C-alpha positions in Angstrom: 92.5 130.3 110.9 94.7 128.0 108.8 95.5 124.7 110.3 98.9 123.2 109.8 98.9 120.1 107.7 101.4 118.6 110.2 99.0 119.0 113.2 97.6 115.5 112.6 101.1 114.1 112.2 102.2 115.7 115.4 99.6 113.7 117.3 101.0 110.4 115.9 104.7 111.1 116.3 105.1 108.9 119.4 103.5 106.0 117.6 105.9 106.5 114.7 108.9 106.5 117.0 108.0 103.0 118.2 108.6 101.5 114.8 111.8 99.5 114.4 112.3 100.4 110.7 112.4 103.9 109.4 110.5 102.8 106.3 107.5 101.7 108.4 107.4 105.0 110.3 107.7 107.0 107.0 104.9 105.0 105.5 102.6 105.7 108.6 103.3 109.4 108.4 102.8 109.5 104.6 99.4 107.7 105.0 98.3 110.1 107.8 99.2 113.1 105.5 97.2 111.6 102.7 94.1 111.1 104.9 94.5 114.7 106.3 94.8 116.1 102.8 91.4 114.8 101.9 89.8 117.2 104.4 91.8 120.3 103.4 89.7 123.2 102.1 90.9 125.6 99.5 91.3 129.2 100.7 88.8 131.6 99.3 90.0 135.0 97.9 93.5 133.8 96.9 93.5 136.6 94.3 93.5 139.2 97.1 96.6 137.8 98.9 99.1 140.0 97.0 97.2 143.2 98.0 97.0 142.0 101.6 100.7 141.2 101.6 101.4 144.7 100.2 99.6 146.2 103.2 96.0 146.8 102.0 93.3 146.5 104.6 89.9 145.0 104.1 86.8 145.7 106.3 83.9 143.3 105.9 85.4 142.1 102.6 85.6 145.7 101.2 88.9 147.4 100.5 89.5 150.2 103.0 91.0 153.1 101.2 93.7 155.1 102.9 93.1 158.8 103.2 96.3 160.8 103.3 96.4 163.8 105.6 98.6 166.6 104.6 100.3 168.3 107.5 100.3 172.0 107.2 
């Protein structure tokens, strides 16, 4: 599951709305994103994403080959 980087910001939206100046709210949200960014993990297998997007299926990390059946 990929977590949205804005999930942590969503939790603090009400606090940011209480600021009188937009610059202060923007600074708070920016700092929250910087802290959240430090815990992000890089996705493994990014080289496989184009094949998955094209419709390839993987079972237990192994490419599942499609067998075409010819209708007689």
